[in-house]
C-alpha positions in Angstrom: 36.1 25.0 182.4 37.0 23.0 179.2 39.2 24.5 176.5 37.8 25.1 173.1 40.4 24.4 170.4 41.6 27.3 168.2 40.4 26.6 164.9 71.5 21.9 181.6 71.0 25.8 182.0 70.7 27.9 185.2 70.0 31.6 185.2 68.7 34.0 187.8 65.5 35.7 186.8 63.7 38.7 188.3 60.0 38.2 188.9 57.8 40.3 186.8 54.4 38.8 187.5 53.1 36.9 190.5 50.0 34.7 190.9 47.0 35.0 188.7 45.0 32.5 190.7 45.4 30.2 193.6 43.5 26.9 194.0 43.3 24.7 197.1 43.4 21.2 195.8 42.8 17.9 197.6 43.6 14.6 196.0 39.9 13.6 196.3 38.5 17.0 195.0 39.3 20.5 194.1 38.4 23.7 195.9 38.5 26.8 193.7 39.7 30.3 194.2 38.2 32.2 191.2 40.3 35.0 189.6 41.3 36.3 186.3 43.8 38.9 185.4 43.8 40.2 181.8 46.0 43.2 180.9 46.2 44.3 184.5 48.9 47.0 184.2 50.7 49.1 181.6 53.8 46.9 181.8 52.1 43.8 180.5 50.0 45.8 178.0 53.3 46.9 176.4 54.6 43.4 176.5 51.7 41.0 176.1 53.9 37.9 176.4 54.4 38.7 180.1 50.6 38.9 180.7 49.5 35.8 182.7 45.7 35.7 182.6 44.7 32.6 184.4 45.8 29.5 186.3 43.6 26.4 186.6 43.7 23.0 188.3 41.5 20.2 187.1 41.0 16.5 187.8 43.1 14.6 185.3 42.2 11.9 182.9 42.4 9.2 185.7 41.5 9.4 189.4 45.2 9.7 190.5 46.1 12.5 188.0 45.8 16.3 188.0 45.9 18.8 185.1 47.4 22.2 185.6 46.9 25.1 183.1 48.7 28.5 182.9 47.4 30.9 180.2 49.3 34.0 179.0 49.3 36.5 176.1 45.5 37.0 176.1 43.3 38.9 173.6 45.0 37.3 170.6 42.7 37.6 167.5 42.6 34.7 165.1 44.8 36.7 162.7 47.4 37.4 165.4 47.5 33.9 166.8 49.6 32.0 164.1 52.5 34.5 164.6 52.3 34.5 168.4 55.0 32.7 170.4 55.8 32.1 174.0 58.7 34.4 175.1 62.0 32.4 175.1 63.4 34.8 177.7 60.7 34.1 180.3 60.4 31.4 182.9 56.9 30.1 183.4 56.3 28.3 186.7 53.6 26.3 188.5 54.3 26.5 192.2 52.9 24.1 194.7 52.6 24.4 198.5 51.9 21.0 200.1 52.7 21.9 203.8 50.2 24.7 204.3 52.7 27.6 204.8 52.0 29.4 201.6 55.5 28.8 200.3 56.3 26.6 197.3 57.6 23.1 198.1 57.5 21.9 194.5 57.8 23.7 191.2 57.2 22.8 187.6 59.4 25.1 185.4 58.5 25.7 181.7 60.9 27.4 179.2 60.9 27.8 175.5 63.5 27.9 172.7 63.2 29.7 169.4 60.1 31.4 168.1 57.3 30.8 165.6 56.3 27.3 164.2 59.7 25.9 165.1 59.5 26.8 168.8 60.2 24.1 171.4 59.2 23.7 175.0 61.2 22.2 178.0 59.4 21.2 181.2 61.4 20.5 184.4 60.1 19.0 187.6 58.1 18.7 189.7 61.0 19.3 192.1 62.1 21.3 195.1 62.5 25.0 194.0 66.0 26.0 193.2 65.2 29.3 195.0 62.1 29.7 197.1 60.1 32.9 197.0 58.6 35.3 194.5 61.4 37.8 193.9 64.2 35.6 192.5 63.7 32.6 190.3 66.4 30.3 188.9 66.0 27.8 186.1 67.0 24.4 187.3 70.0 22.7 185.9 68.2 19.4 185.9 67.4 17.8 182.5 63.9 18.4 181.2 61.3 15.9 182.2 59.4 16.5 178.9 60.6 18.4 175.8 59.5 18.8 172.2 57.7 21.0 169.7 54.8 23.3 170.7 51.3 22.6 169.5 51.7 18.9 170.1 50.9 16.5 173.0 54.2 15.5 174.5 55.2 12.9 177.2 53.5 9.9 178.6 49.9 9.2 179.6 51.2 7.5 182.7 53.8 10.1 183.6 53.8 13.7 182.6 52.0 15.0 179.5 52.4 18.5 178.2 50.7 20.7 175.6 51.9 24.3 174.9 50.1 26.3 172.2 47.1 28.5 171.3 43.7 27.9 172.7 40.5 30.0 172.8 40.4 32.0 176.0 38.0 30.1 178.4 37.3 33.1 180.6 34.0 34.9 180.2 33.4 38.6 180.8 30.6 40.9 179.7 33.0 43.9 179.6 30.4 46.4 178.4 28.2 45.8 181.4 31.2 45.7 183.7 32.1 49.2 182.6 28.6 50.4 183.2 28.7 49.0 186.8 32.2 50.5 187.4 32.3 53.5 185.0 35.5 54.8 186.5 37.3 51.8 184.9 36.4 52.9 181.4 39.3 53.8 179.1 39.7 57.5 178.2 39.8 56.8 174.5 38.4 54.2 172.0 35.0 52.5 171.6 34.8 51.4 175.2 35.1 55.0 176.4 31.8 55.8 174.7 29.7 53.2 176.7 27.0 55.3 178.4 26.2 54.8 182.1 23.0 52.8 182.4 20.1 52.9 185.0 20.6 49.1 185.2 24.3 49.6 186.1 24.0 47.8 189.4 23.8 44.3 188.0 25.1 42.1 185.2 22.9 41.2 182.3 21.2 37.8 182.0 23.1 34.9 180.4 21.1 35.3 177.2 21.8 39.0 176.9 25.4 39.1 178.1 28.1 39.7 175.5 31.3 37.7 176.0 34.1 40.1 174.9 36.6 37.2 174.8 34.7 34.9 172.5 36.8 34.0 169.5 40.0 35.5 171.1 42.9 33.2 172.1 45.6 32.8 174.7 48.9 30.9 174.7 48.2 27.9 177.0 50.6 25.6 179.0 48.8 22.4 180.0 50.6 19.9 182.3 49.0 16.6 183.4 50.8 14.3 185.8 50.2 12.0 188.8 48.9 14.0 191.8 51.3 12.1 194.0 54.2 13.9 192.4 52.9 17.2 193.9 51.9 15.9 197.3 55.2 14.0 197.9 56.6 15.0 201.3 53.5 16.9 202.2 49.8 16.4 202.7 47.0 15.6 200.3 45.8 19.2 200.2 47.9 21.6 198.1 47.9 25.2 197.0 48.8 26.0 193.4 49.7 29.3 191.8 51.6 30.4 188.7 54.4 32.9 188.1 56.0 34.5 185.0 59.5 36.0 185.5 62.3 37.4 183.4 
């Protein structure tokens, strides 16, 4: 799904959020596990910067390259977006299993410094994880592979390229009809609580009638493109990919 443009330290971190989506990826093609996870619990609703909405894997700009995307801080309005920043106290990670045991063999770690327009990003890896597993995560002491300002394309077209910044949320949901189908999920207050149950509640509306709640809303997106061989090194050509956000 394409994006639509919007208009050496080491520290132990406790995991706050686990995978939003997992994709099984072969070098010659991509098998998709579809999932999305917007505002899934009160903790992330109170701290939107911790809310990881989606993880994607795409074929890259050349046959031997792969693009990875981790989106967070969803439901940003155009007015909110210019003042939104990645959390500099959070570790964002892509985790890659290339041996088929559902444990990460390679990680790409993304951290940020500062806030606002002067914020910078540092990307480390891909590398063996400093600590394997979901509950404890440690920022590697290795020098960043790519670093620089947010909202710019960084790195090399033959090595790793990185973009971190605001993009329109690519996920589509007709939330009004979803809440008619599952009325027990309706909020207790606000406009969505007033949506009436419908006789047609058993199915989604047609594409022409559906209303995309997320159209025009933004996320903070981390995009990393690199040679696929850097992820399969020491393993097989089929890999599993997931994302984590931890503090």
